[in-house]
C-alpha positions as CSV (number, residue, x, y, z in Angstrom):
1,X,44.0,21.4,-74.8
2,X,46.6,22.9,-77.1
3,X,45.4,22.7,-80.7
4,X,47.6,23.4,-83.6
5,X,46.2,23.9,-87.0
6,X,48.1,23.9,-90.3
7,X,46.3,25.6,-93.2
8,X,47.9,27.1,-96.5
9,X,45.8,30.4,-96.0
10,X,44.1,31.9,-93.1
11,X,42.4,35.0,-91.7
12,X,42.0,37.4,-93.4
13,X,42.7,35.7,-96.6
14,X,38.9,35.3,-97.5
15,X,39.6,35.6,-101.3
16,X,40.7,31.9,-101.1
17,X,37.3,30.8,-100.3
18,X,35.2,28.9,-97.5
19,X,38.0,26.8,-96.2
20,X,39.7,29.8,-94.8
21,X,36.5,31.1,-93.2
22,X,35.7,27.7,-91.7
23,X,39.1,27.3,-90.2
24,X,38.9,30.8,-88.5
25,X,35.6,30.4,-87.1
26,X,36.3,27.0,-85.7
27,X,39.5,28.6,-84.1
28,X,37.8,31.3,-82.5
29,X,35.1,29.1,-81.2
30,X,37.7,26.9,-79.6
31,X,39.3,29.8,-77.9
32,X,36.0,31.0,-76.5
33,X,35.8,27.5,-75.0
34,X,39.1,28.0,-73.1
35,X,41.3,26.1,-75.6
36,X,44.7,27.2,-76.7
37,X,44.8,27.4,-80.5
38,X,48.0,28.0,-82.6
39,X,47.7,28.3,-86.4
40,X,50.7,27.8,-88.9
41,X,50.0,29.2,-92.2
42,X,51.5,31.2,-95.1
43,X,51.4,34.9,-95.9
44,X,48.8,34.3,-98.8
45,X,46.2,37.1,-98.7
46,X,44.8,37.4,-102.2
47,X,45.8,37.6,-105.8
48,X,47.9,40.8,-105.3
49,X,48.8,41.0,-101.6
50,X,50.5,39.1,-98.7
51,X,49.4,39.0,-95.2
52,X,51.3,40.7,-92.5
53,X,52.7,40.7,-89.6
54,X,54.5,37.3,-89.5
55,X,53.2,36.6,-86.0
56,X,50.0,38.0,-84.5
57,X,47.2,37.0,-81.9
58,X,43.6,37.9,-83.1
59,X,40.6,37.0,-81.0
60,X,42.8,34.8,-78.8
61,X,44.1,32.8,-81.8
62,X,48.0,32.8,-82.2
63,X,48.8,33.0,-85.8
64,X,52.2,32.4,-87.5
65,X,52.6,33.1,-91.0
66,X,55.5,31.7,-93.0
67,X,56.5,33.7,-96.3
68,X,55.6,32.0,-99.7
69,X,58.4,31.9,-102.2
70,X,55.9,33.5,-104.8
71,X,52.6,35.2,-104.1
72,X,51.7,34.5,-107.8
73,X,52.1,30.8,-107.2
74,X,50.4,30.9,-104.0
75,X,47.3,32.3,-105.9
76,X,47.4,29.3,-108.3
77,X,47.4,27.0,-105.2
78,X,51.2,26.3,-105.1
79,X,52.0,27.4,-101.5
80,X,55.7,27.1,-100.9
81,X,56.6,28.5,-97.5
82,X,60.2,27.8,-97.0
83,X,61.2,27.3,-93.4
84,X,57.8,26.2,-92.5
85,X,59.0,23.0,-90.8
86,X,61.3,24.6,-88.4
87,X,58.6,27.0,-87.4
88,X,56.0,24.3,-86.9
89,X,58.2,22.0,-84.7
90,X,58.5,24.9,-82.1
91,X,54.8,24.1,-81.1
92,X,54.8,20.2,-81.2
93,X,56.5,19.7,-77.6
94,X,53.4,20.6,-75.8
95,X,50.6,20.2,-78.5
96,X,47.6,17.7,-77.9
97,X,46.6,17.4,-81.3
98,X,47.4,18.9,-84.8
99,X,44.6,19.6,-87.2
100,X,45.6,19.7,-91.1
101,X,43.4,21.7,-93.4
102,X,43.4,20.6,-96.9
103,X,44.7,17.3,-98.2
104,X,47.5,18.0,-100.8
105,X,49.6,20.7,-99.3
106,X,53.4,21.4,-99.0
107,X,52.9,22.1,-95.3
108,X,51.3,18.7,-94.6
109,X,54.1,16.8,-96.3
110,X,56.7,18.9,-94.3
111,X,54.8,18.4,-91.1
112,X,54.1,14.7,-91.3
113,X,57.4,13.4,-90.3
114,X,57.5,15.7,-87.2
115,X,54.1,14.4,-86.1
116,X,55.0,10.8,-86.7
117,X,58.5,11.2,-84.8
118,X,57.0,13.1,-81.8
119,X,53.8,11.0,-81.7
120,X,51.5,13.9,-81.7
121,X,48.0,12.7,-83.2
122,X,46.7,14.6,-86.1
123,X,43.2,15.0,-87.8
124,X,42.8,15.9,-91.6
125,X,40.1,17.9,-93.0
126,X,40.2,17.4,-96.7
127,X,37.6,20.2,-97.4
128,X,36.6,18.4,-100.8
129,X,40.1,17.8,-101.9
130,X,40.2,14.2,-102.2
131,X,39.2,13.7,-105.8
132,X,41.8,14.5,-108.6
133,X,39.9,17.0,-110.3
134,X,40.6,20.5,-111.5
135,X,43.8,19.6,-113.3
136,X,47.4,18.9,-112.2
137,X,46.4,15.1,-111.9
138,X,50.1,13.9,-112.5
139,X,51.3,16.0,-109.6
140,X,48.4,14.8,-107.4
141,X,49.3,11.2,-108.2
142,X,52.8,11.9,-107.3
143,X,51.8,13.5,-104.2
144,X,49.4,10.9,-103.1
145,X,52.0,8.2,-103.7
146,X,54.7,10.0,-101.6
147,X,52.8,11.7,-98.9
148,X,48.9,11.3,-99.3
149,X,48.6,7.7,-98.6
150,X,50.8,8.1,-95.6
151,X,48.9,10.9,-94.2
152,X,45.6,9.0,-94.6
153,X,47.1,5.9,-92.9
154,X,48.7,7.9,-90.0
155,X,45.9,10.3,-89.1
156,X,44.1,9.7,-85.9
157,X,40.9,11.0,-87.4
158,X,39.7,11.7,-91.1
159,X,37.2,14.5,-91.1
160,X,34.3,14.4,-93.6
161,X,31.9,17.3,-94.1
162,X,29.0,15.0,-95.2
163,X,28.3,11.5,-96.3
164,X,29.7,12.1,-99.8
165,X,33.1,13.0,-98.4
166,X,32.9,10.0,-96.1
167,X,32.5,7.7,-99.1
168,X,35.4,9.2,-100.9
169,X,37.6,8.5,-97.8
170,X,36.2,4.8,-97.7
171,X,37.0,4.5,-101.5
172,X,40.7,5.5,-100.6
173,X,40.9,2.6,-98.0
174,X,40.2,4.4,-95.0
175,X,38.5,2.5,-92.3
176,X,35.1,4.0,-91.6
177,X,35.6,3.9,-87.8
178,X,38.3,6.5,-88.1
179,X,36.1,9.1,-90.0
180,X,34.2,11.8,-88.2
181,X,31.4,13.6,-89.9
182,X,31.1,17.2,-88.8
183,X,29.7,20.2,-91.0
184,X,30.9,23.7,-91.4
185,X,28.8,26.5,-89.8
186,X,28.2,30.1,-89.7
187,X,29.1,33.1,-87.5
188,X,25.6,33.5,-85.7
189,X,26.5,37.0,-84.6
190,X,26.7,38.2,-88.2
191,X,23.0,37.0,-88.9
192,X,21.2,37.8,-85.8
193,X,20.9,41.5,-86.7
194,X,21.3,41.9,-90.5
195,X,22.4,45.3,-91.8
196,X,20.2,47.3,-94.2
197,X,20.5,46.6,-97.8
198,X,18.6,49.5,-99.3
199,X,21.6,51.0,-101.1
200,X,22.8,47.9,-102.7
201,X,20.7,48.4,-105.9
202,X,21.8,52.0,-106.3
203,X,25.4,51.1,-105.8
204,X,25.5,48.7,-108.7
205,X,22.9,50.3,-110.8
206,X,20.1,47.9,-110.5
207,X,16.5,49.4,-110.7
208,X,14.2,48.9,-107.8
209,X,11.6,46.2,-107.9
210,X,13.5,43.9,-110.5
211,X,14.4,40.4,-109.6
212,X,18.1,39.8,-108.7
213,X,19.6,36.4,-109.2
214,X,22.9,36.0,-107.2
215,X,26.1,34.1,-107.8
216,X,28.5,34.4,-104.9
217,X,31.6,32.5,-105.1
218,X,35.1,32.3,-106.6
219,X,34.8,32.9,-110.3
220,X,36.3,29.4,-111.2
221,X,35.2,27.2,-114.1
222,X,34.2,24.4,-111.5
223,X,31.9,26.8,-109.9
224,X,29.6,26.5,-112.9
225,X,29.0,30.3,-113.5
226,X,28.9,29.7,-117.3
227,X,26.0,27.2,-116.8
228,X,24.1,30.0,-114.8
229,X,24.8,32.7,-117.4
230,X,23.4,30.3,-120.1
231,X,20.2,29.7,-117.9
232,X,19.9,33.6,-117.0
233,X,19.8,34.4,-120.9
234,X,16.9,32.0,-121.2
235,X,15.1,33.4,-118.2
236,X,15.0,36.8,-119.8
237,X,12.1,35.8,-122.0
238,X,9.9,35.1,-118.9
239,X,11.5,37.9,-116.7
240,X,13.0,40.3,-119.1
241,X,13.8,42.9,-116.2
242,X,15.8,40.4,-114.0
243,X,19.5,41.0,-113.3
244,X,22.2,38.5,-112.7
245,X,24.7,39.6,-110.0
246,X,28.0,37.8,-110.1
247,X,30.1,38.3,-106.8
248,X,33.3,37.0,-106.2
249,X,37.1,37.2,-106.8
250,X,38.6,36.2,-110.3
251,X,39.9,32.6,-109.9
252,X,41.1,32.2,-113.4
253,X,37.7,32.3,-115.2
254,X,36.4,35.7,-115.1
255,X,37.4,36.8,-118.6
256,X,35.7,33.7,-120.1
257,X,32.5,34.6,-118.4
258,X,32.8,38.3,-119.3
259,X,33.2,37.1,-122.9
260,X,30.1,34.8,-122.6
261,X,28.0,37.7,-121.3
262,X,29.1,40.0,-124.2
263,X,28.5,37.1,-126.9
264,X,24.9,36.9,-125.7
265,X,24.4,40.5,-125.5
266,X,23.3,40.6,-122.0
267,X,26.0,43.1,-120.5
268,X,23.2,45.7,-119.5
269,X,21.6,43.0,-117.1
270,X,24.6,41.4,-115.6
271,X,26.6,43.0,-112.9
272,X,30.2,42.0,-111.8
273,X,30.9,43.4,-108.3
274,X,34.3,41.7,-107.5
275,X,34.9,40.5,-104.1
276,X,32.5,41.5,-101.3
277,X,32.7,40.7,-97.5
278,X,31.3,41.7,-94.4
279,X,28.2,43.9,-94.6
280,X,28.5,44.2,-98.4
281,X,28.2,40.5,-98.8
282,X,25.3,40.2,-96.3
283,X,23.5,43.2,-98.4
284,X,24.1,41.2,-101.7
285,X,22.4,38.0,-100.2
286,X,19.4,40.0,-98.8
287,X,18.9,42.1,-101.9
288,X,18.8,38.8,-103.9
289,X,15.6,37.1,-105.0
290,X,17.3,33.9,-105.2
291,X,21.1,32.6,-104.6
292,X,22.1,30.1,-107.2
293,X,25.2,27.9,-106.8
294,X,25.6,26.2,-110.2
295,X,28.7,24.1,-109.3
296,X,30.2,21.2,-111.2
297,X,31.7,20.0,-107.9
298,X,31.2,21.3,-104.4
299,X,31.7,19.5,-101.2
300,X,30.0,21.7,-98.6
301,X,29.3,25.3,-99.9
302,X,29.0,27.6,-96.9
303,X,27.5,30.2,-99.1
304,X,24.2,28.0,-99.1
305,X,24.0,28.4,-95.4
306,X,25.0,32.1,-95.4
307,X,22.1,32.7,-98.0
308,X,19.6,30.7,-95.9
309,X,20.7,32.7,-92.7
310,X,20.0,35.9,-94.7
311,X,16.4,34.6,-95.5
312,X,17.2,34.3,-99.2
313,X,16.1,31.1,-101.1
314,X,18.8,28.9,-102.6
315,X,19.2,26.6,-105.8
316,X,22.2,24.3,-105.9
317,X,23.2,21.5,-108.3
318,X,23.2,17.9,-107.7
319,X,27.0,17.9,-107.7
320,X,26.9,19.7,-104.4
321,X,27.8,17.7,-101.3
322,X,24.9,19.3,-99.5
323,X,22.3,18.4,-102.2
324,X,20.7,15.5,-100.3
325,X,20.7,17.4,-97.2
326,X,18.9,20.2,-98.8
327,X,16.3,17.9,-100.3
328,X,15.9,16.0,-97.0
329,X,15.2,19.1,-94.8
330,X,13.2,21.0,-97.6
331,X,15.7,23.8,-97.5
332,X,16.0,24.8,-101.0
333,X,15.9,23.5,-104.7
334,X,18.2,21.1,-106.4
335,X,18.7,20.9,-110.0
336,X,20.9,18.6,-112.3
337,X,24.2,20.1,-113.2
338,X,24.3,21.4,-116.8
339,X,20.4,21.3,-117.1
340,X,20.1,24.9,-118.4
341,X,16.4,24.8,-119.1
342,X,15.8,23.1,-115.7
343,X,17.6,25.8,-113.9
344,X,15.7,28.5,-115.9
345,X,12.5,26.7,-114.9
346,X,13.2,26.6,-111.3
347,X,14.3,30.2,-111.0
348,X,10.9,31.3,-112.8
349,X,9.1,29.0,-110.3
350,X,10.7,30.6,-107.2
351,X,10.1,34.3,-108.6
352,X,6.6,33.4,-109.3
353,X,5.7,32.1,-105.9
354,X,6.8,35.0,-103.5
355,X,4.5,33.8,-100.7
356,X,5.7,30.2,-100.7
357,X,9.3,31.4,-101.1
358,X,9.0,33.9,-98.2
359,X,7.7,31.0,-95.8
360,X,10.5,28.5,-96.8
361,X,13.2,31.3,-96.5
362,X,12.0,32.0,-93.0
363,X,12.0,28.2,-92.2
364,X,15.7,28.0,-93.8
365,X,17.0,30.9,-91.7
366,X,15.6,29.6,-88.6
367,X,17.0,26.0,-89.3
368,X,20.6,27.4,-90.0
369,X,20.5,29.6,-86.8
370,X,19.5,26.8,-84.8
371,X,21.9,24.0,-86.2
372,X,24.9,25.6,-87.7
373,X,26.3,27.9,-84.9
374,X,30.1,27.5,-84.5
375,X,30.0,27.1,-80.9
376,X,27.8,24.0,-81.2
377,X,30.1,22.7,-83.9
378,X,33.2,23.4,-81.6
379,X,31.7,21.2,-79.1
380,X,31.7,18.3,-81.4
381,X,35.2,19.1,-82.5
382,X,36.6,19.0,-79.0
383,X,35.0,15.5,-78.5
384,X,37.1,14.5,-81.7
385,X,40.3,15.9,-80.4
386,X,39.9,14.6,-77.0
387,X,39.5,11.0,-78.2
388,X,42.5,11.4,-80.5
389,X,44.7,12.7,-77.7
390,X,43.5,10.0,-75.2
391,X,44.4,7.3,-77.6
392,X,47.9,8.8,-78.3
393,X,48.5,8.7,-74.4
394,X,47.7,5.1,-74.2
395,X,49.9,4.2,-77.0
């Protein structure tokens, strides 16, 4: 099959979060299974840089990048690649299916009439983007009326990451029969043989033997890092030597968090590392006593799986789409978002039960490596693509 992906940012734009990583790993897995994969994206890389070259093949994935009008606007999630439509239509004549990543994007709006006119079926992965949250509500309403509703009605399949997102699609009037639930995964090769993490503490001036509470995500208000900082401040009475390590790029909220840390007088026990990837990221997970994802809203959170794959226990909030899954499979702890005392108590419990925690961490690592490999997930994606293509041929 020839599968064309449309996504606002792509390899190696890891600073834009988990959606980029998920799309890249899926594309690579599909190539390993003998499929032809073409990606149309923009030149977004991070806050300060653009990706080059315009066209390249990496691990068998054919990537075409269209330049954004402004990299500054792109970092603020306004991706405006002029000329995208003319580039994209070049691949449609022999495409079997198109896979749209993210719901409200300029690229999706431009691509829609081309796909409808040629009859090429498409799948939409919203990646948690259906609710009108995180501001710009007026623009989102306008987009939904002019493009979003038609994208939902014309899509051959709507991809939900879990039951929560499935219900969001249904609330928007989507027929449940058109919804496919498939999770994101992890690159198993990264986690089979983990790197040494012995130098992590020295690198960030953290004493040996003290607990490390890890936050690893974009530093955005919706990620709840302020909630975690408040809980960490309470934690110091029970664990005065503990350190909070905040890993991730600034996504508009870093200065507020630094101000909060300074006002609480805990600068000496908080480390801001900036963005970490590759072995550096794996070392952070392994060095941590517990990974906390305190988000106000999170559809999937690949970081929870990454932490488990490193053998590190996890705490997430009830606002995370994986919360019920984590509970049902006893993979970690779930706390109510905003319950500062409750989060503090759960961290204290984990730090005080090392034997139980180690056993659960081993179980969590084994579970993730068994169920969340991308090759397995890609097999299920191929079934979805094939159903879409076969129905299009009948029509």
